[in-house]
MOPAC internal coordinates of N, CA, C and O (Angstrom, degrees):
PM7 1SCF
backbone

  N    0.0000 0     0.00 0     0.00 0    0    0    0
  C    1.4494 1     0.00 0     0.00 0    1    0    0
  C    1.5124 1   108.03 1     0.00 0    2    1    0
  O    1.2310 1   120.83 1   -39.74 1    3    2    1
  N    1.3115 1   116.01 1   140.26 1    3    2    1
  C    1.4885 1   121.65 1  -178.38 1    5    3    2
  C    1.5075 1   110.55 1   -82.67 1    6    5    3
  O    1.2310 1   120.13 1   -47.63 1    7    6    5
  N    1.3328 1   117.35 1   132.37 1    7    6    5
  C    1.4448 1   122.57 1   179.85 1    9    7    6
  C    1.5028 1   109.10 1   -88.59 1   10    9    7
  O    1.2310 1   120.06 1   -43.69 1   11   10    9
  N    1.3687 1   117.49 1   136.31 1   11   10    9
  C    1.4553 1   123.09 1   176.05 1   13   11   10
  C    1.5171 1   110.04 1   -79.49 1   14   13   11
  O    1.2310 1   121.01 1   -52.20 1   15   14   13
  N    1.2954 1   115.68 1   127.80 1   15   14   13
  C    1.4652 1   120.83 1   177.29 1   17   15   14
  C    1.5065 1   108.75 1  -110.82 1   18   17   15
  O    1.2310 1   121.94 1   -59.42 1   19   18   17
  N    1.3483 1   113.89 1   120.58 1   19   18   17
  C    1.4148 1   119.41 1   178.92 1   21   19   18
  C    1.5352 1   112.65 1   -80.42 1   22   21   19
  O    1.2310 1   121.55 1   -30.75 1   23   22   21
  N    1.3354 1   114.63 1   149.25 1   23   22   21
  C    1.4613 1   120.95 1   178.39 1   25   23   22
  C    1.5131 1   108.31 1   -70.60 1   26   25   23
  O    1.2310 1   120.05 1   -24.36 1   27   26   25
  N    1.3224 1   117.52 1   155.64 1   27   26   25
  C    1.4514 1   120.76 1   174.66 1   29   27   26
  C    1.5480 1   110.48 1  -103.19 1   30   29   27
  O    1.2310 1   120.94 1  -169.99 1   31   30   29
  N    1.3086 1   115.81 1    10.01 1   31   30   29
  C    1.4936 1   118.68 1   177.41 1   33   31   30
  C    1.5497 1   108.07 1   -74.43 1   34   33   31
  O    1.2310 1   120.74 1   -45.38 1   35   34   33
  N    1.3395 1   116.20 1   134.62 1   35   34   33
  C    1.4389 1   117.97 1  -178.28 1   37   35   34
  C    1.5657 1   110.59 1   -69.32 1   38   37   35
  O    1.2310 1   120.57 1   -23.97 1   39   38   37
  N    1.2874 1   116.52 1   156.03 1   39   38   37
  C    1.4304 1   124.38 1  -179.88 1   41   39   38
  C    1.5281 1   107.11 1   -89.64 1   42   41   39
  O    1.2310 1   121.20 1   -34.91 1   43   42   41
  N    1.3219 1   115.31 1   145.09 1   43   42   41
  C    1.4355 1   121.70 1   176.76 1   45   43   42
  C    1.5316 1   111.80 1  -132.00 1   46   45   43
  O    1.2310 1   119.41 1   -18.45 1   47   46   45
  N    1.3141 1   118.74 1   161.55 1   47   46   45
  C    1.4550 1   121.05 1  -177.09 1   49   47   46
  C    1.5004 1   114.59 1   -65.68 1   50   49   47
  O    1.2310 1   119.84 1   158.86 1   51   50   49
  N    1.3167 1   117.92 1   -21.14 1   51   50   49
  C    1.4640 1   120.14 1  -177.03 1   53   51   50
  C    1.5178 1   112.98 1   -87.40 1   54   53   51
  O    1.2310 1   120.06 1   176.75 1   55   54   53
  N    1.3454 1   117.50 1    -3.25 1   55   54   53
  C    1.4820 1   121.14 1   177.33 1   57   55   54
  C    1.5133 1   110.70 1   -72.93 1   58   57   55
  O    1.2310 1   120.69 1   -38.35 1   59   58   57
  N    1.3099 1   116.29 1   141.65 1   59   58   57
  C    1.4734 1   121.03 1   175.82 1   61   59   58
  C    1.5408 1   108.51 1   -71.16 1   62   61   59
  O    1.2310 1   121.89 1   -45.32 1   63   62   61
  N    1.3513 1   113.99 1   134.68 1   63   62   61
  C    1.4914 1   118.92 1  -176.61 1   65   63   62
  C    1.5473 1   111.56 1   -47.41 1   66   65   63
  O    1.2310 1   120.39 1   130.79 1   67   66   65
  N    1.3325 1   116.86 1   -49.21 1   67   66   65
  C    1.4778 1   119.95 1   179.41 1   69   67   66
  C    1.5329 1   112.21 1   -56.69 1   70   69   67
  O    1.2310 1   120.51 1   141.71 1   71   70   69
  N    1.3107 1   116.63 1   -38.29 1   71   70   69
  C    1.4767 1   119.39 1  -179.14 1   73   71   70
  C    1.5615 1   111.26 1   -69.84 1   74   73   71
  O    1.2310 1   121.84 1   144.43 1   75   74   73
  N    1.3220 1   114.09 1   -35.57 1   75   74   73
  C    1.5112 1   119.56 1   176.48 1   77   75   74
  C    1.5341 1   108.06 1   -60.50 1   78   77   75
  O    1.2310 1   120.09 1   132.82 1   79   78   77
  N    1.3430 1   117.43 1   -47.18 1   79   78   77
  C    1.4312 1   120.75 1  -178.68 1   81   79   78
  C    1.5317 1   112.78 1   -67.20 1   82   81   79
  O    1.2310 1   119.69 1   140.82 1   83   82   81
  N    1.2932 1   118.20 1   -39.18 1   83   82   81
  C    1.4475 1   123.10 1  -179.46 1   85   83   82
  C    1.5647 1   108.18 1   -67.57 1   86   85   83
  O    1.2310 1   118.86 1   139.71 1   87   86   85
  N    1.3105 1   119.77 1   -40.29 1   87   86   85
  C    1.4355 1   122.79 1  -177.27 1   89   87   86
  C    1.5241 1   111.57 1   -81.97 1   90   89   87
  O    1.2310 1   120.03 1   152.37 1   91   90   89
  N    1.3038 1   117.55 1   -27.63 1   91   90   89
  C    1.4947 1   122.90 1  -176.83 1   93   91   90
  C    1.5464 1   107.43 1  -138.10 1   94   93   91
  O    1.2310 1   120.23 1  -100.37 1   95   94   93
  N    1.3447 1   117.16 1    79.63 1   95   94   93
  C    1.4754 1   120.76 1  -177.05 1   97   95   94
  C    1.5138 1   115.67 1   -52.51 1   98   97   95
  O    1.2310 1   120.28 1   144.62 1   99   98   97
  N    1.3476 1   117.06 1   -35.38 1   99   98   97
  C    1.4605 1   119.27 1   178.83 1  101   99   98
  C    1.4964 1   114.21 1   -67.56 1  102  101   99
  O    1.2310 1   119.21 1   165.84 1  103  102  101
  N    1.3248 1   119.12 1   -14.16 1  103  102  101
  C    1.4454 1   122.04 1   179.71 1  105  103  102
  C    1.5312 1   110.56 1   -66.98 1  106  105  103
  O    1.2310 1   119.53 1   153.68 1  107  106  105
  N    1.3261 1   118.50 1   -26.32 1  107  106  105
  C    1.4611 1   121.56 1   177.71 1  109  107  106
  C    1.5409 1   113.26 1   -56.16 1  110  109  107
  O    1.2310 1   121.30 1   131.11 1  111  110  109
  N    1.3156 1   115.13 1   -48.89 1  111  110  109
  C    1.4580 1   121.75 1  -179.66 1  113  111  110
  C    1.5412 1   109.24 1   -65.36 1  114  113  111
  O    1.2310 1   120.11 1   139.67 1  115  114  113
  N    1.3123 1   117.39 1   -40.33 1  115  114  113
  C    1.4768 1   121.23 1  -179.15 1  117  115  114
  C    1.5167 1   108.52 1   -64.51 1  118  117  115
  O    1.2310 1   119.75 1   133.49 1  119  118  117
  N    1.3244 1   118.09 1   -46.51 1  119  118  117
  C    1.4683 1   121.06 1  -179.54 1  121  119  118
  C    1.5291 1   111.51 1   -61.95 1  122  121  119
  O    1.2310 1   120.36 1   139.08 1  123  122  121
  N    1.2995 1   116.92 1   -40.92 1  123  122  121
  C    1.4502 1   119.27 1   179.87 1  125  123  122
  C    1.5153 1   110.12 1   -67.31 1  126  125  123
  O    1.2310 1   120.16 1   144.38 1  127  126  125
  N    1.3029 1   117.31 1   -35.62 1  127  126  125
  C    1.4792 1   122.94 1   179.46 1  129  127  126
  C    1.5359 1   111.80 1   -59.07 1  130  129  127
  O    1.2310 1   121.30 1   144.95 1  131  130  129
  N    1.3636 1   115.12 1   -35.05 1  131  130  129
  C    1.4816 1   119.67 1  -178.16 1  133  131  130
  C    1.5129 1   111.44 1   -94.17 1  134  133  131
  O    1.2310 1   119.70 1  -169.17 1  135  134  133
  N    1.3001 1   118.17 1    10.83 1  135  134  133
  C    1.4610 1   121.36 1   173.65 1  137  135  134
  C    1.5214 1   115.42 1    96.34 1  138  137  135
  O    1.2310 1   119.51 1  -168.03 1  139  138  137
  N    1.3203 1   118.55 1    11.97 1  139  138  137
  C    1.4653 1   121.35 1   178.47 1  141  139  138
  C    1.5130 1   110.93 1  -102.33 1  142  141  139
  O    1.2310 1   119.78 1   -93.27 1  143  142  141
  N    1.3534 1   118.02 1    86.73 1  143  142  141
  C    1.3969 1   122.06 1   177.97 1  145  143  142
  C    1.5111 1   112.21 1   -79.91 1  146  145  143
  O    1.2310 1   120.37 1  -166.25 1  147  146  145
  N    1.3348 1   116.90 1    13.75 1  147  146  145
  C    1.4721 1   122.69 1  -169.91 1  149  147  146
  C    1.5693 1   109.45 1   -74.31 1  150  149  147
  O    1.2310 1   119.58 1   175.88 1  151  150  149
  N    1.2608 1   118.40 1    -4.12 1  151  150  149
  C    1.4749 1   118.19 1  -176.44 1  153  151  150
  C    1.5076 1   112.73 1   -62.68 1  154  153  151
  O    1.2310 1   121.04 1   154.56 1  155  154  153
  N    1.3383 1   115.61 1   -25.44 1  155  154  153
  C    1.5032 1   118.37 1  -179.88 1  157  155  154
  C    1.4848 1   110.77 1  -104.81 1  158  157  155
  O    1.2310 1   119.29 1  -176.30 1  159  158  157
  N    1.3290 1   118.97 1     3.70 1  159  158  157
  C    1.4638 1   122.95 1  -179.39 1  161  159  158
  C    1.5322 1   111.22 1   -79.01 1  162  161  159
  O    1.2310 1   119.15 1   -37.55 1  163  162  161
  N    1.3044 1   119.22 1   142.45 1  163  162  161
  C    1.4313 1   120.72 1   177.72 1  165  163  162
  C    1.5524 1   114.27 1   -56.32 1  166  165  163
  O    1.2310 1   120.47 1   152.92 1  167  166  165
  N    1.2907 1   116.72 1   -27.08 1  167  166  165
  C    1.4501 1   120.24 1   176.95 1  169  167  166
  C    1.5119 1   113.98 1   -65.78 1  170  169  167
  O    1.2310 1   121.01 1   158.69 1  171  170  169
  N    1.3483 1   115.67 1   -21.31 1  171  170  169
  C    1.4782 1   118.16 1   178.91 1  173  171  170
  C    1.5277 1   112.29 1   -65.51 1  174  173  171
  O    1.2310 1   119.89 1   163.85 1  175  174  173
  N    1.2755 1   117.82 1   -16.15 1  175  174  173
  C    1.4623 1   119.48 1   177.48 1  177  175  174
  C    1.5170 1   114.54 1   -74.47 1  178  177  175
  O    1.2310 1   120.76 1   160.15 1  179  178  177
  N    1.3696 1   116.15 1   -19.85 1  179  178  177
  C    1.4357 1   118.31 1  -176.61 1  181  179  178
  C    1.5230 1   114.21 1  -136.94 1  182  181  179
  O    1.2310 1   120.06 1   177.75 1  183  182  181
  N    1.3310 1   117.49 1    -2.25 1  183  182  181
  C    1.4433 1   121.37 1  -177.11 1  185  183  182
  C    1.5196 1   111.23 1   -97.33 1  186  185  183
  O    1.2310 1   120.55 1   -43.68 1  187  186  185
  N    1.3224 1   116.55 1   136.32 1  187  186  185
  C    1.4435 1   118.35 1   179.27 1  189  187  186
  C    1.5277 1   109.57 1   -75.60 1  190  189  187
  O    1.2310 1   121.03 1   -20.05 1  191  190  189
  N    1.2999 1   115.63 1   159.95 1  191  190  189
  C    1.4621 1   120.39 1   179.49 1  193  191  190
  C    1.5376 1   109.41 1   -62.14 1  194  193  191
  O    1.2310 1   119.05 1   143.82 1  195  194  193
  N    1.2497 1   119.41 1   -36.18 1  195  194  193
  C    1.4582 1   122.97 1   176.83 1  197  195  194
  C    1.5266 1   112.06 1   -62.55 1  198  197  195
  O    1.2310 1   120.74 1   136.18 1  199  198  197
  N    1.3159 1   116.19 1   -43.82 1  199  198  197
  C    1.4609 1   121.51 1   177.51 1  201  199  198
  C    1.5519 1   110.99 1   -66.00 1  202  201  199
  O    1.2310 1   120.82 1   138.34 1  203  202  201
  N    1.3379 1   116.04 1   -41.66 1  203  202  201
  C    1.4635 1   117.85 1   178.30 1  205  203  202
  C    1.5305 1   111.25 1   -64.96 1  206  205  203
  O    1.2310 1   119.19 1   142.31 1  207  206  205
  N    1.3273 1   119.15 1   -37.69 1  207  206  205
  C    1.4249 1   121.37 1   176.68 1  209  207  206
  C    1.5231 1   110.80 1   -62.93 1  210  209  207
  O    1.2310 1   120.30 1   139.02 1  211  210  209
  N    1.3138 1   117.04 1   -40.98 1  211  210  209
  C    1.4585 1   120.98 1  -179.38 1  213  211  210
  C    1.5538 1   109.83 1   -61.87 1  214  213  211
  O    1.2310 1   120.69 1   135.79 1  215  214  213
  N    1.3496 1   116.29 1   -44.21 1  215  214  213
  C    1.4650 1   120.96 1   178.02 1  217  215  214
  C    1.5306 1   111.60 1   -59.14 1  218  217  215
  O    1.2310 1   120.18 1   145.17 1  219  218  217
  N    1.3178 1   117.25 1   -34.83 1  219  218  217
  C    1.4299 1   123.63 1  -178.92 1  221  219  218
  C    1.5211 1   112.81 1   -90.35 1  222  221  219
  O    1.2310 1   119.08 1  -175.32 1  223  222  221
  N    1.3220 1   119.36 1     4.68 1  223  222  221
  C    1.4268 1   122.97 1   179.23 1  225  223  222
  C    1.5102 1   114.74 1    69.27 1  226  225  223
  O    1.2310 1   121.07 1  -151.58 1  227  226  225
  N    1.3559 1   115.55 1    28.42 1  227  226  225
  C    1.4590 1   121.21 1   177.65 1  229  227  226
  C    1.5047 1   110.77 1  -109.96 1  230  229  227
  O    1.2310 1   120.92 1   -25.32 1  231  230  229
  N    1.3157 1   115.85 1   154.68 1  231  230  229
  C    1.4469 1   122.80 1   174.30 1  233  231  230
  C    1.5049 1   109.88 1   -79.36 1  234  233  231
  O    1.2310 1   119.54 1   -63.45 1  235  234  233
  N    1.3107 1   118.49 1   116.55 1  235  234  233
  C    1.4788 1   123.82 1  -175.90 1  237  235  234
  C    1.5583 1   112.20 1   -56.24 1  238  237  235
  O    1.2310 1   121.40 1   136.00 1  239  238  237
  N    1.3216 1   114.93 1   -44.00 1  239  238  237
  C    1.4669 1   119.14 1  -176.24 1  241  239  238
  C    1.5392 1   109.69 1   -68.54 1  242  241  239
  O    1.2310 1   119.71 1   143.43 1  243  242  241
  N    1.3275 1   118.15 1   -36.57 1  243  242  241
  C    1.4480 1   119.60 1   176.51 1  245  243  242
  C    1.5497 1   111.78 1   -65.79 1  246  245  243
  O    1.2310 1   121.71 1   139.73 1  247  246  245
  N    1.3266 1   114.33 1   -40.27 1  247  246  245
  C    1.4879 1   118.70 1   179.34 1  249  247  246
  C    1.5264 1   109.51 1   -63.73 1  250  249  247
  O    1.2310 1   120.40 1   135.19 1  251  250  249
  N    1.3288 1   116.84 1   -44.81 1  251  250  249
  C    1.4634 1   123.20 1  -176.79 1  253  251  250
  C    1.5608 1   108.12 1   -63.79 1  254  253  251
  O    1.2310 1   121.63 1   134.51 1  255  254  253
  N    1.3181 1   114.49 1   -45.49 1  255  254  253
  C    1.4958 1   117.46 1   177.98 1  257  255  254
  C    1.5143 1   111.92 1   -61.19 1  258  257  255
  O    1.2310 1   121.20 1   139.12 1  259  258  257
  N    1.3358 1   115.30 1   -40.88 1  259  258  257
  C    1.4636 1   118.96 1   179.23 1  261  259  258
  C    1.5427 1   110.03 1   -64.70 1  262  261  259
  O    1.2310 1   120.75 1   131.64 1  263  262  261
  N    1.3216 1   116.18 1   -48.36 1  263  262  261
  C    1.4716 1   118.51 1  -179.99 1  265  263  262
  C    1.5318 1   111.41 1   -59.45 1  266  265  263
  O    1.2310 1   120.24 1   132.39 1  267  266  265
  N    1.3078 1   117.15 1   -47.61 1  267  266  265
  C    1.4468 1   118.83 1   178.14 1  269  267  266
  C    1.5082 1   113.74 1   -59.56 1  270  269  267
  O    1.2310 1   120.37 1   141.77 1  271  270  269
  N    1.2861 1   116.90 1   -38.23 1  271  270  269
  C    1.4386 1   122.96 1   177.02 1  273  271  270
  C    1.5471 1   111.43 1   -65.57 1  274  273  271
  O    1.2310 1   121.22 1   130.32 1  275  274  273
  N    1.3515 1   115.26 1   -49.68 1  275  274  273
  C    1.4906 1   120.07 1  -177.59 1  277  275  274
  C    1.5385 1   111.67 1   -65.73 1  278  277  275
  O    1.2310 1   121.41 1   148.16 1  279  278  277
  N    1.3231 1   114.91 1   -31.84 1  279  278  277
  C    1.4892 1   120.33 1  -178.23 1  281  279  278
  C    1.5309 1   111.32 1   -93.68 1  282  281  279
  O    1.2310 1   121.39 1  -177.00 1  283  282  281
  N    1.3164 1   114.94 1     3.00 1  283  282  281
  C    1.5136 1   121.69 1   179.26 1  285  283  282
  C    1.4930 1   111.27 1    57.43 1  286  285  283
  O    1.2310 1   121.20 1  -131.32 1  287  286  285
  N    1.3355 1   115.30 1    48.68 1  287  286  285
  C    1.4831 1   119.11 1   179.69 1  289  287  286
  C    1.5249 1   110.58 1  -108.91 1  290  289  287
  O    1.2310 1   120.82 1   169.91 1  291  290  289
  N    1.3187 1   116.03 1   -10.09 1  291  290  289
  C    1.4857 1   119.13 1  -177.22 1  293  291  290
  C    1.5285 1   110.37 1  -107.42 1  294  293  291
  O    1.2310 1   120.10 1   180.00 1  295  294  293

């Protein structure tokens, strides 16, 4: 079985949600844990993480910092 290797590139608010998940698969669980079920939403294909955070009433920079910390990218 092939092992998934996550990128070590930090996440930023301007990244498209889909790209964040593709580059950092573990980010999906983290985003869902903080109330962002948008990972399966059609908007995830074209919406930036910052825009998705705004829609969910979250601070994009705080979410990015949390993701980078949890994924050990910062």
